[in-house]
TILO-302169 format. One record per residue: residue in one letter; x, y, z of N, C-alpha, C in turn. Coordinates in steps of 0.05 Angstrom, whole numbers, padded with zeros to 5 digits, always signed. Each point is the difference from the previous one (the first is absolute). Layout:
<pts>
aXYZXYZXYZ ...
</pts>
This chain:
<pts>
m-00340-00141-00310+00021+00021+00001+00026-00011+00012 q-00001-00024+00013+00025-00010+00011+00019-00009-00022 a-00009-00001-00025+00018-00008-00022+00016+00024-00010 l-00005+00024+00010+00013+00024-00010+00030-00002+00000 p+00013-00011+00020+00030-00001-00001+00009-00016-00024 f-00015-00021-00008+00008-00015-00023-00004+00016-00026 l-00021+00016+00000-00005+00017-00024+00020+00022-00002 s+00009+00011+00022+00020+00022+00000+00029-00010-00003 a+00004-00026+00003+00027-00011-00002+00014+00006-00026 p-00014-00003-00024+00014+00006-00025+00010+00029-00001 l-00016+00020+00011+00008+00027-00001+00025+00004+00018 l-00001-00012+00024+00023+00003+00018+00024-00014-00012 f-00004-00023-00012+00022-00015-00013+00013+00018-00021 a-00016+00013-00017+00011+00017-00021+00015+00023+00012 r-00010+00012+00022+00013+00023+00013+00027-00009+00012 l+00000-00023+00013+00024-00010+00013+00022-00007-00021 l-00009-00009-00023+00019-00009-00020+00010+00023-00017 a-00018+00018-00009+00007+00021-00019+00016+00022+00013 a-00008+00010+00023+00014+00023+00013+00029-00006+00007 p+00005-00023+00013+00028-00006+00006+00018-00003-00025 l-00011-00013-00020+00016-00005-00024+00006+00027-00014 q-00019+00018+00000+00005+00026-00012+00022+00016+00016 g-00003-00002+00027+00019+00014+00017+00028-00012+00000 a+00000-00027-00003+00026-00014+00001+00018+00008-00023 r-00011+00007-00023+00016+00007-00023+00015+00026+00005 r-00009+00017+00019+00012+00026+00004+00017+00001+00025 l+00005-00023+00013+00014-00001+00025+00026-00015-00003 p+00019+00005+00019+00025-00016+00000-00007-00030+00004 a+00019-00017-00006-00005-00029+00001-00009-00009+00027 r+00013+00010+00022-00007-00009+00027-00028+00007+00007 a-00008+00025-00006-00027+00009+00007-00020-00015-00018 s+00007-00004-00025-00018-00015-00018-00005-00028+00010 s+00021-00013+00010-00002-00027+00010-00018-00001+00025 l+00002+00021+00017-00017+00001+00024-00029+00002-00007 i-00006+00017-00020-00028+00004-00009-00011-00026-00011 l+00016-00013-00017-00010-00025-00013-00004-00022+00021 r+00018-00001+00020-00003-00020+00021-00025+00005+00016 s-00005+00025+00007-00024+00006+00016-00025-00005-00015 t+00001+00003-00027-00023-00006-00017-00006-00029+00000 v+00021-00017-00002-00004-00029+00001-00013-00008+00026 v+00010+00012+00022-00012-00007+00026-00029+00009+00002 e-00006+00024-00011-00027+00010+00000-00019-00020-00015 l+00009-00009-00023-00017-00019-00015-00004-00026+00015 a+00020-00009+00014-00002-00025+00016-00019+00005+00023 v+00002+00023+00013-00018+00006+00022-00029+00002-00010 l-00004+00013-00023-00026+00002-00012-00012-00027-00005 a+00015-00018-00012-00010-00027-00005-00007-00015+00026 g+00017+00002+00020-00006-00013+00025-00024+00012+00014 h-00003+00027-00002-00023+00013+00013-00026-00007-00013 l+00000-00003-00027-00024-00008-00013-00010-00027+00009 l+00019-00018+00006-00007-00026+00010-00011+00001+00028 l+00011+00017+00016-00008+00003+00028-00025+00017+00004 y-00007+00016-00019-00021+00019+00003-00027-00012+00010 p-00008-00023-00011-00026-00012+00010+00000-00006+00030 t+00024-00005+00012+00000-00007+00028-00005+00024+00018 g+00001+00025-00011-00004+00023+00016-00026+00015-00005 i-00018-00012-00016-00024+00014-00008-00019+00005+00024 s-00003-00019+00017-00018+00003+00023+00012+00018+00021 q-00017+00013+00015+00009+00018+00021+00011-00017+00023 e+00022+00009+00012+00013-00015+00021-00016+00002+00026 r-00001-00022+00014-00014-00001+00026+00020-00004+00022 p-00001+00016+00021+00019-00002+00022+00000-00028+00012 v+00023-00010+00007+00002-00025+00014-00009+00003+00029 p-00020-00016+00009-00009+00004+00027+00021-00009+00020 h+00002+00015+00022+00018-00006+00021-00016-00012+00023 p+00011-00019+00015-00014-00013+00022-00006+00021+00022 a-00024-00002+00011-00007+00017+00023+00013-00010+00025 p+00009+00018+00018+00013-00008+00024-00020-00016+00018 a+00010-00023+00010-00017-00017+00017-00003+00013+00028 p-00023-00003+00012-00004+00011+00027+00019-00014+00020 a+00010+00016+00018+00018-00011+00021-00015-00018+00018 p+00010-00025+00005-00013-00018+00018+00003+00008+00029 h-00020-00008+00016+00002+00005+00029+00023-00017+00011 p+00015+00012+00019+00023-00015+00011-00006-00028+00010 a-00024-00004+00010-00007-00026+00010-00013-00018-00021 a-00003+00010-00024-00015-00015-00021+00018-00018-00016 g+00026+00000+00005+00018-00016-00017+00025-00008+00015 p+00017-00014-00013+00025-00009+00013+00018+00024+00005 p+00018-00002+00019+00018+00022+00007+00020+00006-00023 d+00013+00023+00002+00020+00008-00019+00022-00021-00001 g+00010-00007-00023+00021-00020-00004-00011-00027-00004 h-00025-00005+00005-00012-00026-00004-00001-00006-00030 p+00005-00025-00009+00000-00005-00029-00026+00007-00014 a-00023-00003+00014-00025+00006-00013-00003+00030-00005 r+00011+00017+00019-00001+00029-00005+00020+00008-00021 e+00024-00012+00000+00020+00007-00020-00010-00006-00028 a-00017-00021-00003-00010-00008-00026-00019+00022-00012 r-00011+00017+00018-00018+00020-00010+00014+00026-00008 q+00026+00002+00004+00015+00024-00007+00002+00002-00030 p-00001+00024-00012+00003+00003-00029+00026-00010-00010 a+00000-00013-00022+00024-00011-00012+00018+00022-00010 p+00026-00003-00001+00018+00020-00011-00008+00006-00029 g+00001+00025-00007-00007+00008-00028-00029+00005-00004 t-00017-00004+00021-00029+00006-00003-00004+00030-00005 p-00017+00008-00019-00004+00028-00005-00010+00015+00025 s+00011+00023+00005-00007+00015+00024-00029+00009-00002 l-00013+00002+00023-00028+00008+00001-00002+00030-00005 l-00023+00007-00011-00006+00028-00005-00011+00013+00026 p+00004+00026+00005+00016+00018-00017+00030-00004+00004 t+00016+00009-00019+00029-00004+00001+00017+00025+00000 e-00012+00024+00004+00016+00024+00000+00020-00002+00024 g+00025+00007-00006+00021-00002+00020+00013-00027+00000 r-00011-00020-00014+00012-00027+00000+00005-00009-00029 a-00006+00016-00020+00005-00007-00028+00003+00025-00016 h+00011-00003-00024+00002+00022-00019-00028+00010-00006 p-00003+00026-00007-00026+00009-00009-00009-00015-00025 p-00026-00003-00004-00009-00013-00024+00009+00013-00025 v+00005-00016-00021+00008+00011-00026-00022-00007-00020 l-00010+00021-00013-00021-00004-00020+00013+00003-00028 l-00006-00018-00018+00011+00000-00027-00022+00008-00019 l+00007+00019-00017-00020+00011-00019+00011-00001-00028 h-00014-00015-00017+00009-00006-00027-00005+00024-00019 g+00010-00003-00025-00003+00021-00020-00024-00004-00018 f+00001+00015-00022-00023+00002-00018-00005-00028-00014 i-00025-00008+00000-00009-00026-00012+00018-00023+00010 d+00003-00002+00026+00016-00020+00012-00014-00011+00024 n+00013-00017+00016-00012-00010+00025+00023-00007+00019 r-00008-00011+00022+00019-00006+00022+00021-00021-00007 s-00003-00015-00021+00019-00021-00007+00028+00012-00007 v+00001+00026-00007+00025+00012-00007+00019+00001+00024 f-00011-00002+00024+00017+00002+00025+00007-00027+00012 l-00002-00021-00015+00005-00027+00011+00028-00002+00013 l+00021+00009-00014+00027-00002+00010+00005+00020+00022 l-00010+00024-00002+00005+00020+00020-00014-00008+00026 r-00024-00011-00002-00014-00010+00024+00017-00021+00014 r+00010-00019-00015+00017-00021+00012+00024+00011+00013 s+00013+00020-00012+00023+00012+00011-00006+00014+00027 l-00022+00014+00001-00007+00013+00025-00007-00020+00022 h-00015-00020-00007-00007-00021+00020+00026-00014+00010 r+00018-00005-00018+00025-00014+00008+00017+00016+00018 h-00002+00026-00001+00016+00018+00017-00016+00012+00024 g-00022-00013+00007-00013+00007+00025-00025+00017-00001 w-00009+00007-00024-00026+00015-00001-00023-00020+00000 r-00017+00003+00021-00022-00020+00003-00025+00009-00014 h-00005+00027-00001-00024+00010-00012+00007+00012-00027 v-00003-00015-00021+00004+00009-00027-00025-00007-00017 e-00013+00021-00009-00025-00005-00015+00000+00016-00026 a-00015-00010-00019-00002+00014-00026-00030+00007-00004 l-00004+00024-00012-00027+00009-00005-00004+00002-00031 n-00020-00014-00009-00008+00002-00028-00021+00022-00004 y+00005+00018-00019-00022+00018-00007-00009-00008-00028 s-00025+00004-00007-00012-00010-00024+00013+00011-00025 p+00004-00017-00021+00010+00011-00026-00020+00018-00013 l-00025+00000+00010-00020+00018-00010+00001+00028+00012 t+00018+00003+00020+00003+00026+00014+00007+00022-00021 c-00015+00021+00000+00005+00022-00020+00010+00026+00013 d+00003+00000+00027+00008+00024+00014+00020-00008+00022 l+00024+00010-00002+00021-00005+00020-00010+00007+00028 r-00017+00021+00002-00010+00009+00026-00017-00022+00013 k-00016-00014-00016-00017-00022+00011+00018-00022+00011 a+00021-00007-00014+00019-00020+00010+00013+00009+00026 a+00006+00026+00002+00011+00011+00025-00020-00003+00023 e-00025+00004-00005-00021-00003+00021-00002-00029+00008 l+00002-00018-00019+00000-00029+00007+00024-00006+00018 l+00023+00011-00007+00024-00004+00016-00004+00011+00028 n-00012+00022+00003-00006+00012+00026-00016-00019+00017 r-00021-00012-00011-00017-00019+00015+00016-00025+00008 h+00017-00009-00018+00016-00024+00005+00020+00005+00022 v+00013+00023-00001+00020+00007+00021-00014+00001+00028 e-00023+00012+00001-00014+00001+00026-00007-00028+00010 e-00008-00017-00018-00007-00028+00008+00025-00015+00010 v+00022+00004-00014+00025-00014+00009+00009+00011+00027 c-00001+00026+00004+00007+00011+00026-00018-00011+00023 a-00026-00001-00006-00018-00010+00021+00005-00029+00006 r+00007-00016-00021+00003-00029+00004+00027-00007+00013 t+00021+00015-00007+00027-00007+00011+00007+00015+00025 g-00014+00022+00005+00007+00017+00024+00022+00020-00005 h+00010+00001-00025+00021+00020-00007-00013+00026-00007 r+00012+00022+00009-00011+00026-00006+00008+00010-00028 r+00022-00011-00011+00009+00009-00026+00010-00024-00017 v+00000+00003-00026+00008-00021-00018+00021+00011-00019 d+00013-00018-00015+00017+00007-00022-00013-00009-00026 i+00006+00014-00021-00012-00007-00026+00022-00002-00021 v+00000-00021-00016+00017-00003-00024-00018+00000-00024 g+00004+00020-00018-00016+00002-00024+00016-00002-00025 h-00008-00017-00018+00013-00002-00026-00015+00017-00021 s+00015+00017-00014-00011+00016-00022-00025+00016+00010 l-00023-00004-00012-00024+00014+00008-00006-00003+00029 g+00006-00024+00012-00005-00005+00028+00014+00020+00018 g+00024+00009-00008+00014+00020+00016-00013+00027-00002 l-00012+00006-00022-00014+00026-00004-00025+00000+00017 i-00014-00023+00001-00024-00002+00016+00007+00004+00030 a+00021-00013+00009+00009+00003+00027+00007+00029+00007 r+00014+00013-00019+00008+00027+00005-00025+00019+00001 y-00019-00005-00017-00025+00016+00000-00014-00003+00027 y-00002-00025+00009-00013-00006+00026+00014+00015+00023 v+00027+00000+00000+00015+00013+00021-00003+00031-00002 q+00004+00011-00023+00000+00029-00003-00028+00013+00000 r-00019-00013-00012-00026+00013-00005-00023-00011+00017 l+00004-00023+00012-00022-00012+00016+00007-00003+00030 g+00022+00013+00008+00008-00002+00028+00013-00026+00008 g+00010-00015-00019+00012-00026+00006+00026+00001+00015 d+00012+00024+00002+00026+00002+00014-00004-00006+00030 a-00025+00001+00010-00004-00007+00028+00002-00031+00004 r-00003-00015-00021+00000-00029+00002+00024-00013-00014 v+00013+00014-00018+00021-00012-00016+00027+00011+00009 r+00018-00018+00008+00026+00008+00010+00019+00004-00024 v+00001-00020-00018+00018+00001-00023-00015-00008-00025 v+00004+00014-00022-00009-00009-00026+00024-00004-00018 v+00003-00025-00010+00021-00007-00018-00012-00003-00028 t+00010+00015-00019-00011-00001-00027+00021-00013-00019 l-00010-00016-00018+00018-00014-00020-00009+00008-00028 g+00015+00016-00013-00007+00009-00027-00026+00014-00002 t-00005+00019+00017-00025+00015+00001+00002+00027-00014 p-00019+00007-00017+00002+00025-00015-00008+00024+00017 h+00017+00008+00018-00006+00022+00019-00005+00027-00014 s+00013+00004-00023-00004+00024-00015-00015-00005-00026 g-00010-00024-00003-00015-00007-00024+00018-00013-00021 t-00011-00019-00015+00016-00013-00021-00013+00004-00027 r+00016+00001-00021-00009+00005-00027-00001-00026-00017 v+00003-00023+00013+00001-00025-00014-00028-00007-00012 a+00000-00015-00022-00024-00011-00013-00022+00020-00003 p+00003+00020-00017-00022+00020-00004-00026-00013-00010 l+00002-00023-00014-00024-00012-00011-00018-00011+00023 m+00011-00004+00024-00017-00010+00022-00013+00022+00016 s+00002+00025-00009-00011+00022+00015-00031+00000+00000 a-00012-00018-00015-00029-00002+00001-00009-00010+00027 h+00017-00014+00015-00007-00009+00026+00004+00023+00020 p-00021+00006+00017+00002+00022+00019+00023-00001+00019 i+00007-00024+00009+00023-00003+00018+00026+00008-00013 v+00003-00008-00026+00024+00007-00014+00002+00030-00003 r-00023+00013-00006+00000+00029-00002+00008+00013+00027 q-00007-00012+00022+00007+00011+00026+00030-00003+00006 m+00014-00017-00015+00028-00004+00004+00017+00017-00020 r-00014+00017-00015+00014+00019-00018+00011+00024+00015 p+00021+00012-00010+00013+00023+00014-00019+00023+00004 d-00020+00004-00018-00018+00023+00002-00027-00007+00013 s-00002-00022+00014-00025-00009+00012-00007+00015+00025 e-00025+00000+00008-00009+00013+00025+00012-00014+00024 v+00002-00026-00001+00012-00015+00022+00029+00008+00005 i+00016+00001-00021+00028+00008+00003+00001+00029+00011 a-00018+00017-00009-00001+00028+00010-00007+00000+00030 e-00018-00017+00008-00008-00001+00029+00024-00009+00017 l+00015-00019-00010+00023-00010+00015+00023+00020+00001 s+00000+00019-00017+00021+00021+00000-00006+00023+00019 r-00025+00000+00011-00007+00021+00018+00014-00003+00027 p+00001+00021+00016+00013-00001+00027-00011-00023+00017 a+00017-00012+00015-00008-00021+00019+00014+00004+00026 p-00005+00022+00014+00014+00007+00024-00005-00021+00022 n+00021-00005+00015-00002-00018+00024-00008-00029-00007 c+00006-00008-00025-00006-00028-00007+00019-00018+00016 r-00011-00019+00014+00016-00017+00019+00011-00025-00013 t-00008-00007-00024+00008-00024-00013+00027+00003-00014 q+00017-00020+00002+00026+00000-00015-00004-00014-00026 f+00013+00010-00021-00002-00012-00027+00028-00010-00009 v+00000-00024-00012+00024-00010-00012-00008-00008-00029 a+00012+00012-00019-00007-00004-00028+00023-00014-00015 f-00005-00024-00009+00020-00015-00017-00005+00006-00029 w+00021+00008-00015-00003+00006-00028+00024-00010-00015 s-00004-00004-00026+00022-00012-00017+00000+00013-00027 d+00024+00004-00011+00003+00011-00027-00011-00020-00021 e-00001-00026+00007-00009-00021-00018-00030-00005+00002 d-00015+00017+00015-00029-00002+00002-00012+00012-00025 q-00010-00018-00018-00011+00010-00025-00029+00010+00002 v-00012-00003+00023-00028+00009+00003+00000+00028+00012 m+00022+00008+00013+00002+00027+00010+00014+00018-00020 v-00014+00018-00012+00011+00019-00020-00006+00028+00008 p+00021+00015+00009+00028-00008+00002+00004-00018+00025 a+00023-00014+00002+00005-00018+00022+00000+00015+00027 t+00008+00025+00000+00002+00015+00025-00028+00007+00012 t-00021-00006-00015-00027+00006+00011-00006-00019+00023 a+00015-00021+00003-00004-00019+00023+00013+00010+00025 r+00014+00023-00001+00011+00013+00023-00021+00018+00013 i+00002+00005+00026-00017+00018+00014+00015+00026+00005 d-00010+00022-00011+00012+00026+00004-00022+00019+00010 h-00004+00000+00026-00020+00017+00012+00011+00012+00026 p+00000+00027+00003+00013+00013+00022-00011-00007+00028 d-00025-00009+00001-00013-00006+00026+00002-00029+00008 l+00010-00018-00017+00000-00028+00006+00027-00010+00008 l+00000-00018+00020+00025-00013+00009+00005-00023-00020 a+00015+00006-00021+00003-00020-00021+00030-00006-00005 h+00005-00026-00005+00026-00009-00007-00002-00016-00026 n+00015+00009-00021-00001-00013-00026+00023-00019-00003 v-00006-00025-00008+00020-00021-00002+00002-00008-00030 h+00024+00004-00011+00004-00008-00028+00010-00028-00001 v-00012-00017-00016+00009-00028-00004+00007-00003-00029 a+00023-00012-00005+00010-00003-00028-00007-00027-00011 g-00008+00001-00026-00004-00025-00015-00026-00015+00007 v-00019+00014+00012-00025-00013+00008-00023+00014-00015 g-00016-00016-00015-00022+00011-00015-00025+00002+00017 h-00021+00010-00011-00025+00006+00014-00012-00025+00013 l-00004-00021-00016-00012-00024+00010+00017-00015+00021 a+00026+00004-00002+00019-00015+00017+00002+00013+00028 l-00008+00025+00003+00003+00013+00026-00012-00015+00023 p-00024-00011-00001-00011-00014+00023+00012-00028+00005 v+00016-00010-00019+00011-00027+00003+00030+00000+00002 n+00013+00023-00001+00029+00002+00001+00010-00003+00029 g+00020-00016+00004+00010-00005+00027+00013+00024+00013 v+00014+00016-00016+00013+00024+00010-00021+00020+00009 v-00021+00003-00015-00022+00018+00007-00014-00010+00025 a-00004-00026+00003-00013-00011+00024+00017+00006+00024 a+00026-00003-00002+00018+00006+00022-00002+00030+00007 g-00001+00017-00020-00003+00029+00005-00026+00006+00014 i-00022-00014-00007-00026+00005+00013+00002-00008+00029 r+00012-00023+00006+00002-00009+00028+00017+00020+00016 e+00022+00010-00013+00017+00019+00014-00015+00026+00006 a-00016+00009-00019-00016+00025+00004-00020-00003+00022 l-00014-00023+00001-00020-00004+00021+00014-00003+00028 t+00022-00014+00000+00015-00004+00026+00011+00026+00010 s+00011+00016-00018+00012+00026+00008-00021+00019+00011 a-00024+00000-00012-00022+00017+00010-00008-00009+00027 e-00001-00027+00004-00008-00011+00026+00021+00008+00022 a+00026-00002-00007+00021+00007+00019-00002+00030+00007 a-00004+00017-00020-00002+00028+00005-00024+00007+00017 e-00022-00014-00004-00024+00004+00016+00004-00008+00028 g+00015-00023+00004+00006-00009+00028+00018+00020+00014 a+00019+00011-00014+00018+00020+00012-00015+00025+00008 a-00019+00008-00017-00016+00024+00006-00017-00005+00025 d-00010-00024+00003-00017-00007+00023+00017+00002+00026 v+00025-00010-00002+00017+00000+00024+00007+00029+00008 i+00005+00017-00020+00006+00028+00005-00023+00014+00012 s-00024-00005-00010-00024+00013+00011-00007-00008+00028 v+00006-00026+00006-00005-00010+00028+00020+00012+00019 a+00025+00002-00010+00021+00011+00018-00005+00030+00005 
</pts>
């Protein structure tokens, strides 16, 4: 089943090529050029991702952190300042010991889309690491998964494990396409708002998408339809939901039909919708502007949380 992305590539290729060309004929020259350019980028991203896909098939394993060494007895070693004692000090840049709450950004969990894996987040992961995020992990759910709810339960277990391992009470989640819908279901329907501070979605069908009717034979695809039970569940009231949502959407997203389905419009959710121009569905996780927007959203939430803590203490 891991070959499914390669089998679905021709269908996606046809969708990416046909829809923009049809729309381009009806648009002004500038808008037509933008659509064609985004399509070329989409095809390049698709080709690159097909090459990288095998590298993300296996489930990610957390990098072990060194356990803190027991403090020596004052008389058991050389005095402070002695060269032998200085040699035992951790080198600059050594990863901080767990737990790290209060000394590092909250962990970020990356959740891929339909028939995909963690390799789609290669560039985003590097961007977060480069800007100071130490705990960035990706969760693979099986391509055999036939129920979005089951994937949300898997996410629930993974979040609990990450919190226990890192010492952080809450995490942030970035979900691409179906991954964002899984994260939202976990937060709204499984009590995940107690553990998730921010959910960032990239091209997620929050109101359902009508793309590729021929693929509706797959149960997961049916759950992403506008008239599905899952979409109906997510439209129900969600009073006192503590999680913040940031939804990135684009007019050039050919997988979201209509494009505005990637917006979150729910009266009970703290949601901010971010429109990005000229970025297609596959390019959202690898686009530099989107990556900067994700970092800004996570940092802003952290600053607001810190300010709230100061006010509550005062």
